[in-house]
NUSE-909718 format. One record per residue (C-alpha): residue in three letters; x, y, z; chain. Coordinates in nm, 2 decimals. Layout:
<rs>
- ALA_X_Y_Z_A
...
</rs>
This chain:
<rs>
- MET_-25.65_17.72_7.69_A
- LYS_-25.49_18.03_7.80_A
- LYS_-25.42_17.88_8.13_A
- GLY_-25.27_17.57_7.98_A
- GLY_-25.06_17.76_7.74_A
- ARG_-24.92_17.98_8.01_A
- ALA_-24.84_17.67_8.21_A
- LYS_-24.65_17.52_7.92_A
- LYS_-24.47_17.84_7.87_A
- VAL_-24.38_17.85_8.23_A
- MET_-24.27_17.49_8.21_A
- LYS_-24.05_17.55_7.91_A
- LYS_-23.90_17.85_8.08_A
- MET_-23.83_17.64_8.39_A
- GLU_-23.68_17.36_8.18_A
- LYS_-23.47_17.61_8.01_A
- ALA_-23.36_17.75_8.34_A
- ILE_-23.30_17.40_8.48_A
- LYS_-23.09_17.30_8.18_A
- LYS_-22.90_17.62_8.21_A
- SER_-22.84_17.55_8.58_A
- VAL_-22.75_17.19_8.51_A
- LYS_-22.51_17.29_8.24_A
- LYS_-22.35_17.55_8.47_A
- VAL_-22.34_17.29_8.75_A
- THR_-22.19_17.04_8.51_A
- GLN_-21.93_17.29_8.39_A
- GLU_-21.85_17.38_8.75_A
- ALA_-21.83_17.01_8.84_A
- THR_-21.59_16.95_8.54_A
- GLY_-21.37_17.24_8.65_A
- LEU_-21.37_17.13_9.00_A
- LYS_-21.28_16.78_8.89_A
- LYS_-20.99_16.92_8.69_A
- GLU_-20.88_17.12_8.99_A
- ILE_-20.91_16.81_9.21_A
- ALA_-20.71_16.61_8.96_A
- ALA_-20.44_16.88_8.94_A
- GLU_-20.43_16.90_9.32_A
- LYS_-20.41_16.53_9.34_A
- LYS_-20.12_16.52_9.09_A
- GLU_-19.94_16.79_9.28_A
- LEU_-20.01_16.62_9.61_A
- GLY_-19.88_16.29_9.46_A
- ALA_-19.56_16.46_9.35_A
- LYS_-19.52_16.61_9.70_A
- VAL_-19.59_16.28_9.86_A
- LYS_-19.32_16.11_9.64_A
- GLU_-19.08_16.39_9.71_A
- LEU_-19.15_16.36_10.08_A
- THR_-19.11_15.98_10.06_A
- GLU_-18.77_16.02_9.89_A
- SER_-18.66_16.27_10.14_A
- LEU_-18.77_16.04_10.43_A
- LYS_-18.58_15.76_10.27_A
- LYS_-18.26_15.97_10.24_A
- LYS_-18.31_16.09_10.59_A
- VAL_-18.34_15.73_10.71_A
- ILE_-18.02_15.63_10.52_A
- SER_-17.83_15.94_10.65_A
- GLU_-17.93_15.86_11.01_A
- GLU_-17.81_15.50_10.96_A
- LYS_-17.49_15.63_10.82_A
- MET_-17.45_15.87_11.10_A
- GLU_-17.51_15.59_11.35_A
- LYS_-17.25_15.38_11.17_A
- LEU_-17.00_15.66_11.17_A
- ALA_-17.07_15.73_11.53_A
- ALA_-17.00_15.36_11.60_A
- GLN_-16.67_15.38_11.40_A
- LYS_-16.58_15.70_11.58_A
- ASP_-16.64_15.54_11.92_A
- SER_-16.43_15.24_11.81_A
- LEU_-16.15_15.46_11.68_A
- ILE_-16.15_15.67_12.00_A
- GLY_-16.13_15.36_12.21_A
- LYS_-15.84_15.23_12.00_A
- LEU_-15.66_15.56_12.02_A
- ARG_-15.71_15.57_12.40_A
- LYS_-15.56_15.22_12.42_A
- GLU_-15.26_15.31_12.21_A
- LEU_-15.21_15.63_12.41_A
- ALA_-15.22_15.44_12.73_A
- GLU_-14.95_15.20_12.59_A
- LYS_-14.74_15.49_12.48_A
- GLU_-14.77_15.66_12.81_A
- LYS_-14.65_15.33_12.97_A
- ILE_-14.35_15.32_12.73_A
- VAL_-14.27_15.68_12.81_A
- GLN_-14.28_15.61_13.17_A
- GLU_-14.05_15.31_13.13_A
- SER_-13.81_15.51_12.92_A
- LYS_-13.80_15.78_13.19_A
- GLU_-13.71_15.52_13.44_A
- ILE_-13.44_15.37_13.22_A
- LEU_-13.30_15.72_13.14_A
- LYS_-13.29_15.80_13.51_A
- GLU_-13.10_15.48_13.58_A
- THR_-12.86_15.55_13.29_A
- PHE_-12.80_15.90_13.40_A
- GLU_-12.73_15.79_13.76_A
- LYS_-12.49_15.53_13.62_A
- ALA_-12.31_15.78_13.40_A
- GLU_-12.27_16.02_13.69_A
- LYS_-12.11_15.75_13.89_A
- GLU_-11.88_15.65_13.60_A
- VAL_-11.78_16.02_13.54_A
- SER_-11.71_16.06_13.91_A
- ASP_-11.49_15.74_13.91_A
- LEU_-11.31_15.86_13.59_A
- LYS_-11.24_16.20_13.74_A
- THR_-11.10_16.04_14.05_A
- LYS_-10.87_15.81_13.84_A
- THR_-10.77_16.11_13.62_A
- ASP_-10.68_16.32_13.92_A
- GLN_-10.48_16.04_14.06_A
- GLY_-10.31_15.98_13.72_A
- LEU_-10.23_16.35_13.68_A
- ARG_-10.07_16.36_14.02_A
- GLU_-9.86_16.06_13.94_A
- LEU_-9.77_16.21_13.60_A
- LYS_-9.67_16.54_13.75_A
- SER_-9.45_16.36_14.01_A
- LYS_-9.29_16.16_13.74_A
- ALA_-9.23_16.47_13.52_A
- GLN_-9.07_16.65_13.81_A
- ALA_-8.84_16.36_13.87_A
- GLU_-8.75_16.34_13.49_A
- THR_-8.70_16.72_13.48_A
- ARG_-8.45_16.70_13.77_A
- LYS_-8.27_16.41_13.60_A
- LEU_-8.26_16.59_13.27_A
- LYS_-8.13_16.91_13.43_A
- GLU_-7.85_16.71_13.59_A
- GLU_-7.77_16.54_13.26_A
- LEU_-7.77_16.88_13.08_A
- GLU_-7.53_17.02_13.34_A
- ALA_-7.30_16.72_13.29_A
- LYS_-7.32_16.75_12.91_A
- GLY_-7.27_17.13_12.93_A
- LYS_-6.94_17.07_13.11_A
- ALA_-6.85_16.80_12.85_A
- LEU_-6.95_17.04_12.57_A
- SER_-6.72_17.31_12.70_A
- GLY_-6.43_17.07_12.64_A
- LYS_-6.57_16.99_12.29_A
- VAL_-6.57_17.36_12.20_A
- VAL_-6.20_17.37_12.26_A
- GLU_-6.16_17.06_12.04_A
- PHE_-6.38_17.21_11.77_A
- ASP_-6.18_17.53_11.76_A
- GLU_-5.87_17.32_11.70_A
- TYR_-6.05_17.11_11.44_A
- ARG_-6.17_17.43_11.26_A
- LYS_-5.82_17.56_11.24_A
- ALA_-5.71_17.22_11.09_A
- ALA_-6.01_17.22_10.86_A
- GLY_-5.92_17.57_10.74_A
- GLY_-5.59_17.45_10.63_A
- LYS_-5.74_17.15_10.44_A
- ILE_-6.00_17.38_10.27_A
- PHE_-5.71_17.60_10.16_A
- GLU_-5.54_17.29_10.01_A
- LEU_-5.87_17.18_9.85_A
- GLU_-5.92_17.52_9.69_A
- ALA_-5.57_17.50_9.55_A
- LYS_-5.65_17.16_9.41_A
- VAL_-5.97_17.28_9.25_A
- LYS_-5.79_17.57_9.09_A
- GLU_-5.53_17.32_8.96_A
- PHE_-5.81_17.09_8.83_A
- THR_-5.98_17.38_8.66_A
- ALA_-5.66_17.48_8.50_A
- LYS_-5.62_17.13_8.36_A
- ILE_-5.97_17.14_8.22_A
- VAL_-5.93_17.49_8.07_A
- PRO_-5.56_17.54_8.00_A
- GLY_-5.61_17.90_7.93_A
- GLU_-5.87_18.16_7.85_A
- LYS_-5.85_18.35_7.53_A
- GLU_-6.08_18.61_7.38_A
- TRP_-6.22_18.57_7.03_A
- PRO_-6.39_18.89_6.92_A
- GLY_-6.63_18.90_6.63_A
- LEU_-6.66_18.52_6.57_A
- VAL_-7.04_18.54_6.63_A
- THR_-7.31_18.80_6.62_A
- PHE_-7.65_18.86_6.77_A
- LYS_-7.89_19.02_6.53_A
- GLY_-7.59_19.15_6.35_A
- GLY_-7.41_19.29_6.65_A
- PRO_-7.06_19.14_6.71_A
- LEU_-6.99_18.95_7.03_A
- THR_-6.67_18.81_7.20_A
- LEU_-6.62_18.45_7.29_A
- ILE_-6.40_18.34_7.57_A
- GLY_-6.21_18.01_7.61_A
- ARG_-6.01_17.76_7.42_A
- GLU_-6.04_17.70_7.05_A
- VAL_-6.15_17.34_6.98_A
- LYS_-6.06_17.20_6.63_A
- VAL_-6.14_16.87_6.45_A
- GLY_-5.88_16.61_6.54_A
- ASP_-5.83_16.75_6.90_A
- LYS_-5.86_16.55_7.21_A
- ALA_-6.20_16.66_7.34_A
- PRO_-6.15_16.87_7.66_A
- ASP_-6.31_16.75_7.98_A
- PHE_-6.58_16.96_8.14_A
- ARG_-6.81_16.95_8.45_A
- VAL_-7.18_17.04_8.42_A
- MET_-7.49_16.97_8.62_A
- ASP_-7.78_16.74_8.52_A
- ASN_-8.15_16.82_8.59_A
- GLY_-8.12_16.64_8.92_A
- MET_-7.83_16.88_9.03_A
- GLN_-7.57_16.60_9.00_A
- PRO_-7.23_16.67_8.84_A
- VAL_-7.16_16.52_8.49_A
- THR_-6.82_16.51_8.31_A
- LEU_-6.71_16.39_7.96_A
- GLU_-6.60_16.07_8.13_A
- SER_-6.97_16.00_8.21_A
- PHE_-7.02_15.92_7.84_A
- LYS_-6.71_15.71_7.79_A
- GLY_-6.72_15.47_7.49_A
- LYS_-7.01_15.66_7.32_A
- VAL_-7.03_15.89_7.02_A
- LYS_-7.14_16.22_7.15_A
- ILE_-7.33_16.50_6.97_A
- ILE_-7.28_16.80_7.20_A
- THR_-7.49_17.11_7.13_A
- SER_-7.46_17.44_7.31_A
- VAL_-7.74_17.69_7.31_A
- PRO_-7.80_18.03_7.48_A
- SER_-8.13_17.93_7.65_A
- LEU_-8.40_17.66_7.59_A
- ASP_-8.66_17.94_7.65_A
- ARG_-8.56_18.11_7.32_A
- PRO_-8.76_18.01_7.01_A
- VAL_-8.45_17.91_6.80_A
- CYS_-8.30_17.70_7.09_A
- ASP_-8.65_17.54_7.14_A
- MET_-8.67_17.44_6.77_A
- GLU_-8.31_17.32_6.76_A
- THR_-8.35_17.10_7.06_A
- ARG_-8.68_16.95_6.94_A
- ARG_-8.52_16.88_6.60_A
- PHE_-8.22_16.70_6.77_A
- ASN_-8.46_16.51_6.99_A
- GLU_-8.63_16.38_6.67_A
- GLU_-8.30_16.29_6.51_A
- ALA_-8.18_16.11_6.82_A
- ALA_-8.47_15.87_6.80_A
- LYS_-8.32_15.75_6.47_A
- LEU_-7.97_15.68_6.62_A
- SER_-7.84_15.37_6.79_A
- ASP_-7.77_15.34_7.16_A
- ARG_-7.40_15.40_7.10_A
- VAL_-7.48_15.77_7.02_A
- THR_-7.59_16.02_7.29_A
- VAL_-7.71_16.38_7.23_A
- LEU_-7.62_16.64_7.49_A
- THR_-7.76_17.00_7.50_A
- ILE_-7.58_17.24_7.73_A
- SER_-7.69_17.59_7.83_A
- MET_-7.66_17.83_8.12_A
- ASP_-8.02_17.77_8.21_A
- LEU_-8.08_17.64_8.57_A
- PRO_-8.13_17.26_8.60_A
- PHE_-8.49_17.33_8.73_A
- ALA_-8.58_17.53_8.43_A
- GLN_-8.43_17.27_8.19_A
- ALA_-8.63_16.99_8.36_A
- ARG_-8.96_17.19_8.33_A
- TRP_-8.89_17.27_7.96_A
- CYS_-8.81_16.90_7.88_A
- ALA_-9.13_16.79_8.05_A
- ALA_-9.34_17.05_7.87_A
- ALA_-9.18_16.98_7.53_A
- GLY_-9.18_16.60_7.57_A
- VAL_-8.81_16.58_7.50_A
- GLU_-8.67_16.25_7.61_A
- ASN_-8.40_16.15_7.36_A
- VAL_-8.18_16.46_7.43_A
- LYS_-8.00_16.50_7.77_A
- THR_-7.99_16.86_7.89_A
- PHE_-7.72_16.99_8.12_A
- SER_-7.65_17.33_8.29_A
- ASP_-7.31_17.51_8.28_A
- TYR_-7.43_17.78_8.53_A
- GLN_-7.19_17.68_8.82_A
- ASP_-6.84_17.68_8.67_A
- ARG_-6.89_17.78_8.31_A
- SER_-6.66_17.48_8.26_A
- PHE_-6.80_17.37_7.92_A
- GLY_-6.82_17.72_7.78_A
- LEU_-6.46_17.80_7.86_A
- ALA_-6.33_17.45_7.76_A
- TYR_-6.49_17.46_7.42_A
- GLY_-6.46_17.84_7.36_A
- VAL_-6.83_17.92_7.34_A
- LEU_-6.88_18.14_7.64_A
- ILE_-7.01_18.48_7.53_A
- LYS_-6.83_18.75_7.73_A
- GLU_-7.10_19.02_7.70_A
- LEU_-7.40_18.80_7.77_A
- LYS_-7.25_18.53_8.00_A
- LEU_-7.44_18.28_7.79_A
- LEU_-7.32_18.00_7.55_A
- ALA_-7.30_18.05_7.18_A
- ARG_-7.48_17.82_6.94_A
- ALA_-7.25_17.54_6.84_A
- VAL_-7.23_17.17_6.76_A
- PHE_-6.95_16.93_6.84_A
- ILE_-6.93_16.56_6.74_A
- VAL_-6.69_16.36_6.97_A
- ASP_-6.63_16.00_6.88_A
- ASP_-6.61_15.70_7.12_A
- GLN_-6.24_15.77_7.17_A
- ASP_-6.31_16.13_7.28_A
- VAL_-6.16_16.28_6.96_A
- VAL_-6.34_16.58_6.81_A
- ARG_-6.47_16.48_6.46_A
- TYR_-6.70_16.78_6.37_A
- VAL_-6.72_17.15_6.49_A
- GLU_-6.98_17.40_6.38_A
- LEU_-6.99_17.74_6.54_A
- VAL_-7.31_17.91_6.41_A
- PRO_-7.20_18.27_6.31_A
- GLU_-7.54_18.43_6.39_A
- ILE_-7.69_18.32_6.72_A
- THR_-8.05_18.37_6.60_A
- ARG_-8.00_18.10_6.33_A
- GLU_-8.02_17.72_6.35_A
- PRO_-7.72_17.49_6.29_A
- ASP_-7.68_17.28_5.97_A
- TYR_-7.86_16.96_6.08_A
- ASP_-7.77_16.78_5.75_A
- GLN_-7.40_16.83_5.80_A
- VAL_-7.42_16.71_6.16_A
- ILE_-7.59_16.39_6.05_A
- LYS_-7.36_16.35_5.76_A
- ASN_-7.05_16.36_5.98_A
- LEU_-7.17_16.09_6.22_A
- PRO_-7.00_15.74_6.19_A
- LEU_-7.20_15.51_5.96_A
- ASP_-7.28_15.26_6.24_A
- SER_-7.44_15.54_6.45_A
- PHE_-7.78_15.48_6.29_A
- LEU_-8.05_15.22_6.37_A
- GLN_-8.08_14.93_6.14_A
- LEU_-8.42_14.94_5.98_A
</rs>
């Protein structure tokens, strides 16, 4: 019994050890299985990655082969175009060479013709120079005779000029019968001045005069024959009062009929008067200059002795050249009486509205 019990005990012990070993082996097998599964999964991922990489590599190689084929085709095309261009360049060189040779020949021919033309021109110029010299010598001899004739003509002309000057003086004397001084009739800023010339009164026959228009052409009283004339004299259009006066008469003139003309006379040069009229837009008043002969100033007694300018005055001369109104403004810096000027015009002087 003891032997049987010991055997059982040994068997149990062995079973227990076997179970323990089996459990251990089973656990190890399970762990190994997990490791194998993990490695298999990792290996599958690597295989998949490797497969994708191989696919991309295959595609890239195909693309490279295609690009290489395109490159070869493009290189071939470029070589063909280059050959054609080289051919064109060669042909152009040949054409250029022929053109250059042709141009050289034409230049050479032109030079030959030019040289020949210059020789002919030089020969012709020399012949014409000789002919001109001969003509000048002949004319020089004739001119010597003309000089003598000219001296005689100059002496005769001198006598005629003397006669003409005498006639001018006579004409001036007729225009201005006599010069008289009139001290204190007008003032400038209160200072008395002296007027020179003839006294003109209402009812007198209007004296003739000679002034210059803005085109440097002479004008006389006869130039306005048959018209009613408003004649104003002013010191200078560049002065403020003269400017205002002439602009005012320009406005009034626009209301008058064509049988009335408005004249403004000063000692300003015609060029200055023309510039002033253009700048002021004055078209209805005609401006004249008495700078040459002082004819108007002396004839109408408005020449200022001290200033050599004209006093401020207004004259109305009718269509029969009779003086109908005279206003000598006492103070030169003041304007004339426009209302009185208009009031003394003939009734038919105004436009019919």
